[in-house]
C-alpha positions as CSV (number, residue, x, y, z in Angstrom):
1,X,12.7,-16.1,-21.6
2,X,14.9,-13.2,-20.5
3,X,14.5,-9.4,-19.9
4,X,15.6,-7.3,-22.9
5,X,14.4,-3.8,-21.9
6,X,13.0,-1.8,-19.0
7,X,11.1,1.5,-19.7
8,X,10.3,4.0,-16.9
9,X,7.5,6.5,-17.2
10,X,7.3,9.3,-14.6
11,X,3.7,10.3,-14.2
12,X,1.6,12.5,-12.0
13,X,-1.9,11.1,-11.3
14,X,-4.5,13.8,-10.7
15,X,-6.6,13.4,-7.5
16,X,-10.2,14.3,-7.4
17,X,-9.7,16.1,-4.1
18,X,-6.6,16.7,-2.0
19,X,-5.4,13.7,0.0
20,X,-4.3,14.9,3.5
21,X,-2.4,12.9,6.1
22,X,-0.5,14.0,9.2
23,X,2.8,14.7,7.3
24,X,1.7,15.8,3.9
25,X,-1.1,17.1,1.6
26,X,-1.2,15.8,-2.0
27,X,-3.0,17.5,-5.0
28,X,-1.4,15.0,-7.4
29,X,0.2,11.6,-6.7
30,X,3.7,11.2,-8.3
31,X,4.1,7.6,-9.6
32,X,6.6,5.7,-11.8
33,X,5.2,3.1,-14.2
34,X,7.7,0.4,-15.3
35,X,7.4,-1.7,-18.4
36,X,9.6,-4.8,-18.5
37,X,10.0,-6.4,-22.0
38,X,11.4,-9.9,-22.9
39,X,12.8,-11.6,-25.9
40,X,9.5,-13.5,-26.3
41,X,7.5,-10.4,-27.0
42,X,5.7,-10.6,-23.6
43,X,5.9,-7.6,-21.3
44,X,4.7,-6.8,-17.8
45,X,3.9,-3.6,-15.9
46,X,5.0,-2.5,-12.5
47,X,4.7,0.6,-10.4
48,X,6.6,2.6,-7.8
49,X,5.0,5.2,-5.6
50,X,7.8,6.3,-3.3
51,X,7.2,8.4,-0.1
52,X,10.2,10.2,1.3
53,X,8.4,10.3,4.7
54,X,8.0,6.5,4.8
55,X,10.4,4.7,2.5
56,X,13.1,7.5,2.3
57,X,12.8,7.7,-1.5
58,X,11.8,10.6,-3.6
59,X,10.0,10.4,-6.9
60,X,12.9,11.8,-8.9
61,X,15.5,9.7,-7.0
62,X,13.5,6.5,-7.5
63,X,13.4,7.2,-11.3
64,X,17.2,7.5,-11.4
65,X,17.7,4.4,-9.2
66,X,15.6,2.3,-11.6
67,X,17.1,3.8,-14.6
68,X,20.8,3.6,-13.6
69,X,20.9,0.8,-11.0
70,X,18.1,-1.7,-11.1
71,X,17.2,-1.8,-14.7
72,X,20.7,-2.5,-16.0
73,X,21.1,-5.2,-13.3
74,X,18.0,-7.2,-14.3
75,X,18.7,-7.2,-18.1
76,X,19.2,-10.7,-19.3
77,X,17.5,-12.2,-16.2
78,X,14.6,-14.6,-16.4
79,X,11.5,-13.0,-14.7
80,X,10.6,-16.4,-13.2
81,X,13.9,-16.3,-11.2
82,X,12.3,-13.8,-8.8
83,X,14.4,-14.7,-5.8
84,X,17.6,-14.3,-7.8
85,X,16.3,-11.0,-9.1
86,X,15.7,-9.7,-5.6
87,X,19.1,-10.9,-4.5
88,X,20.6,-9.0,-7.5
89,X,18.7,-5.8,-6.7
90,X,19.7,-6.1,-3.0
91,X,23.3,-6.4,-4.0
92,X,23.1,-3.3,-6.1
93,X,21.5,-0.9,-3.6
94,X,20.4,-1.0,0.1
95,X,16.7,-0.5,0.8
96,X,15.0,1.4,-2.1
97,X,11.8,-0.7,-1.6
98,X,9.5,1.2,-4.0
99,X,12.0,1.1,-6.8
100,X,12.4,-2.7,-6.3
101,X,8.7,-3.1,-6.1
102,X,8.2,-1.7,-9.6
103,X,10.6,-4.4,-11.0
104,X,9.1,-7.1,-8.9
105,X,5.5,-6.4,-9.9
106,X,6.4,-6.2,-13.6
107,X,8.1,-9.6,-13.3
108,X,5.0,-11.2,-11.6
109,X,2.8,-9.7,-14.4
110,X,5.1,-11.3,-16.9
111,X,5.1,-14.6,-15.2
112,X,1.3,-14.7,-15.1
113,X,1.1,-13.8,-18.7
114,X,3.7,-16.4,-19.7
115,X,1.7,-19.3,-18.1
116,X,-1.8,-17.9,-18.6
117,X,-2.5,-17.5,-14.9
118,X,-3.5,-14.7,-12.6
119,X,-0.7,-13.7,-10.2
120,X,-2.6,-15.0,-7.2
121,X,-2.2,-18.5,-8.6
122,X,1.6,-18.1,-8.5
123,X,1.7,-17.3,-4.8
124,X,-0.8,-19.7,-3.2
125,X,-4.0,-19.6,-5.2
126,X,-7.3,-17.9,-4.7
127,X,-8.2,-18.1,-1.0
128,X,-10.9,-15.4,-1.4
129,X,-12.7,-13.9,-4.4
130,X,-13.0,-10.4,-3.1
131,X,-12.2,-8.0,-0.2
132,X,-14.1,-5.1,1.1
133,X,-12.3,-1.8,0.9
134,X,-12.5,1.0,3.5
135,X,-13.3,4.6,2.6
136,X,-10.3,6.6,3.7
137,X,-11.2,10.1,5.1
138,X,-8.5,12.7,4.8
139,X,-7.8,15.1,7.6
140,X,-10.4,17.9,7.7
141,X,-12.5,19.8,10.2
142,X,-14.6,17.4,12.4
143,X,-17.9,18.4,10.8
144,X,-16.4,18.0,7.3
145,X,-15.2,14.5,8.1
146,X,-18.6,13.6,9.5
147,X,-20.3,14.8,6.4
148,X,-17.9,12.8,4.1
149,X,-18.4,9.7,6.3
150,X,-22.1,9.9,5.9
151,X,-21.8,10.4,2.1
152,X,-19.4,7.4,1.9
153,X,-21.9,5.1,3.5
154,X,-24.6,6.3,1.1
155,X,-22.4,5.5,-1.8
156,X,-21.9,1.9,-0.7
157,X,-18.9,1.8,1.7
158,X,-19.3,-0.3,4.9
159,X,-16.0,0.5,6.6
160,X,-14.4,3.9,7.3
161,X,-10.8,4.8,8.0
162,X,-10.1,8.2,9.6
163,X,-6.8,9.9,9.0
164,X,-5.7,11.9,12.1
165,X,-2.4,13.0,13.7
166,X,-2.2,16.8,13.5
167,X,-3.4,17.7,17.0
168,X,-4.5,15.1,19.5
169,X,-7.3,17.3,20.9
170,X,-8.8,18.1,17.5
171,X,-8.3,14.4,16.5
172,X,-10.5,13.4,19.4
173,X,-13.2,15.8,18.1
174,X,-12.8,14.4,14.6
175,X,-13.3,10.8,15.7
176,X,-16.2,11.6,18.0
177,X,-17.9,13.6,15.2
178,X,-17.7,10.8,12.7
179,X,-18.9,8.2,15.2
180,X,-21.9,10.3,16.1
181,X,-22.7,10.9,12.4
182,X,-22.6,7.2,11.3
183,X,-24.0,5.4,14.4
184,X,-22.6,2.5,16.3
185,X,-22.7,-0.3,13.7
186,X,-20.1,1.1,11.2
187,X,-16.5,-0.1,11.8
188,X,-14.1,2.8,12.3
189,X,-10.4,2.5,11.9
190,X,-8.1,5.3,13.0
191,X,-4.7,6.1,11.5
192,X,-2.4,8.6,13.1
193,X,0.4,8.2,10.6
194,X,3.0,8.7,13.4
195,X,1.3,12.1,14.2
196,X,0.9,11.5,18.0
197,X,4.6,10.9,18.2
198,X,4.9,9.3,21.7
199,X,3.0,6.9,23.9
200,X,1.7,9.5,26.3
201,X,-0.1,11.4,23.4
202,X,-1.5,8.2,22.0
203,X,-2.8,6.9,25.3
204,X,-4.3,10.4,26.1
205,X,-6.3,10.2,22.8
206,X,-7.3,6.6,23.1
207,X,-8.6,7.1,26.6
208,X,-10.9,9.8,25.4
209,X,-12.3,8.0,22.4
210,X,-13.0,4.7,24.3
211,X,-16.7,5.1,23.8
212,X,-16.2,5.4,20.0
213,X,-15.4,1.7,19.8
214,X,-12.7,2.0,17.1
215,X,-11.7,-1.2,15.3
216,X,-8.0,-0.5,15.7
217,X,-5.4,2.3,16.0
218,X,-2.8,2.4,13.3
219,X,0.8,3.7,13.8
220,X,0.0,6.1,16.7
221,X,3.7,6.8,17.4
222,X,6.9,7.5,15.5
223,X,7.8,4.6,13.2
224,X,11.2,3.9,14.8
225,X,10.0,3.9,18.4
226,X,8.9,0.3,18.8
227,X,9.2,0.6,22.6
228,X,6.5,3.4,22.5
229,X,4.3,1.3,20.3
230,X,4.6,-1.6,22.7
231,X,3.7,0.7,25.6
232,X,0.5,1.7,23.8
233,X,-0.3,-2.0,23.0
234,X,0.2,-2.9,26.7
235,X,-1.9,-0.1,28.1
236,X,-5.0,-0.1,25.8
237,X,-7.6,-2.7,24.9
238,X,-7.7,-1.2,21.4
239,X,-5.9,-3.4,18.8
240,X,-2.7,-1.7,17.6
241,X,-1.6,-1.9,14.0
242,X,2.0,-1.1,12.9
243,X,2.4,0.5,9.5
244,X,5.4,2.8,8.9
245,X,7.3,0.8,11.6
246,X,7.5,-2.2,9.4
247,X,9.3,-1.8,6.1
248,X,10.8,-5.2,5.7
249,X,11.6,-8.6,7.4
250,X,14.1,-7.1,9.9
251,X,11.5,-4.6,11.2
252,X,8.9,-7.4,11.3
253,X,11.2,-9.5,13.4
254,X,11.8,-6.7,15.9
255,X,8.0,-6.0,16.2
256,X,7.4,-9.7,16.8
257,X,10.2,-10.0,19.4
258,X,8.9,-6.9,21.3
259,X,5.3,-8.0,20.9
260,X,4.7,-4.4,19.9
261,X,1.6,-4.7,17.7
262,X,-1.4,-6.9,17.1
263,X,-1.7,-6.2,13.4
264,X,0.6,-5.1,10.5
265,X,-0.2,-3.0,7.5
266,X,1.8,-4.5,4.6
267,X,2.4,-2.2,1.6
268,X,4.3,-3.4,-1.5
269,X,6.0,0.0,-1.8
270,X,7.4,-0.3,1.7
271,X,8.7,-3.8,1.5
272,X,9.8,-4.2,-2.1
273,X,6.9,-5.9,-4.0
274,X,4.9,-9.0,-4.1
275,X,7.7,-11.4,-3.2
276,X,8.6,-9.5,0.0
277,X,5.0,-8.9,0.9
278,X,4.3,-12.7,0.9
279,X,7.4,-13.2,3.2
280,X,6.0,-10.6,5.7
281,X,2.6,-12.2,5.7
282,X,4.2,-15.6,6.6
283,X,6.2,-14.0,9.4
284,X,3.2,-12.3,10.8
285,X,1.1,-15.5,10.7
286,X,3.8,-17.4,12.6
287,X,3.7,-14.7,15.3
288,X,-0.1,-14.7,15.6
289,X,-0.5,-11.3,14.0
290,X,-3.1,-10.5,11.4
291,X,-2.4,-8.5,8.3
292,X,-3.8,-5.8,6.1
293,X,-2.7,-4.9,2.5
294,X,-2.5,-1.1,2.3
295,X,-1.2,1.2,-0.4
296,X,0.7,4.4,-1.0
297,X,-2.2,5.6,-3.2
298,X,-1.2,3.7,-6.3
299,X,-2.8,3.4,-9.7
300,X,-4.6,0.3,-10.9
301,X,-1.3,-1.4,-11.5
302,X,0.1,-1.2,-8.0
303,X,-3.3,-1.7,-6.5
304,X,-3.9,-4.8,-8.5
305,X,-0.6,-6.2,-7.3
306,X,-1.6,-5.7,-3.7
307,X,-5.0,-7.3,-4.4
308,X,-3.4,-10.4,-5.7
309,X,-1.5,-10.8,-2.5
310,X,-4.6,-10.2,-0.4
311,X,-6.6,-12.7,-2.5
312,X,-4.0,-15.5,-2.0
313,X,-3.3,-15.2,1.7
314,X,-5.6,-16.3,4.5
315,X,-4.0,-14.1,7.1
316,X,-4.7,-10.9,5.2
317,X,-8.0,-9.8,6.8
318,X,-8.5,-6.3,5.3
319,X,-7.4,-4.1,2.4
320,X,-7.2,-0.4,1.7
321,X,-6.4,-0.5,-2.0
322,X,-8.4,2.6,-2.8
323,X,-6.0,4.6,-5.0
324,X,-7.9,4.2,-8.3
325,X,-11.0,5.5,-6.6
326,X,-9.2,8.8,-5.7
327,X,-7.9,9.6,-9.2
328,X,-9.7,11.6,-11.8
329,X,-7.6,9.7,-14.4
330,X,-5.9,6.3,-14.1
331,X,-3.6,4.4,-16.4
332,X,-5.4,1.1,-15.7
333,X,-8.9,-0.4,-15.2
334,X,-9.1,-2.1,-11.8
335,X,-12.8,-2.7,-11.2
336,X,-14.7,-1.6,-8.0
337,X,-18.2,-2.6,-7.0
338,X,-18.5,-0.9,-3.7
339,X,-17.8,-1.9,-1.0
340,X,-15.7,-4.5,-2.9
341,X,-12.8,-4.4,-5.3
342,X,-13.3,-7.2,-7.8
343,X,-10.6,-9.8,-8.8
344,X,-10.3,-10.7,-12.4
345,X,-9.3,-14.2,-13.7
346,X,-7.1,-12.7,-16.4
347,X,-3.4,-13.6,-16.7
348,X,-0.8,-11.6,-14.9
349,X,-2.1,-8.6,-12.9
350,X,-5.3,-8.6,-15.0
351,X,-5.1,-4.9,-15.6
352,X,-5.3,-3.3,-19.1
353,X,-3.0,-0.3,-19.3
354,X,-4.3,2.6,-21.4
355,X,-1.2,3.6,-23.3
356,X,-2.8,6.8,-24.5
357,X,-3.5,8.0,-20.9
358,X,0.0,6.8,-19.9
359,X,1.6,8.9,-22.6
360,X,-0.5,12.0,-21.7
361,X,0.4,11.8,-18.0
362,X,4.1,11.1,-18.6
363,X,6.4,14.0,-17.8
364,X,9.7,12.0,-18.0
365,X,10.7,8.7,-19.5
366,X,13.7,6.5,-20.3
367,X,14.4,3.0,-21.7
368,X,17.3,0.8,-20.7
369,X,18.1,-2.0,-23.1
370,X,16.8,-2.6,-26.6
């Protein structure tokens, strides 16, 4: 079996409500769906959701990288030769993790379909059948976040994640308002998305929300300042999770060496796909760090890929694969029964792609190969 064609679909996924984090507000989520075809008639789907603030990739640039660089390089390759495919992609272009993730995910979808097995059986087997997902609350006024938190619990969620990072004083008010609204038994995770910038800001905020009993603080400081992250970890009893600060194995090695975090949020778009995510999980486990599988707000395709990794690996303790729940239209059919996302025992990713919806949402497309 070898790859004969790669098609790229540039789409814009409509969000039900704006998704607001410390550095951006999204009304739609730009995504790239990749279809990799083979000489056997089998094909697989992958996805790239780049973020210029995190991976350094733009939507338009990632489209061109796949079209002109990565797709031509993988033509003729056997999708089962995934390590060789990554080596080939790495030799073509430095970094570009979301672009590489799209090819990687499509290859795993193909491998699973070829052998009639779910992807998780290709990377370790089914360690768990399901994972609870957290309700992610975008940045709003304190009372609005409290109201949304209460509504989320009523709809079936059991865990909440609060996006903060615009102003530390107001962030403190947001966290306190949500805790007061939901009571003491609901786990609260807090993500500053680098918005507190330095360790002094982070420690100031953490000292004032001590009574809120948060589960962990995620990426409180700038991604590249691992020394500041370590200072926060050393001076607070709140577990510290690194997110934007780990994009690949080199970053993971530095975090481990500095003992800068307790946990790591692994995202396929940051690291380059399933193959690289598994490597990061093993690195973290050897260092005594636990993992989460997060997302860049992907469709059912990218979210399913992350779910397979989370299903197969013991050291992944939480997931935030909530992208499909945020869209008014999706190209796939990943199933949620809140508070859980359900794993299917279908070959490959287990996601059926609605070609009609894909065509309707596509604003640019290209095919490389025949």
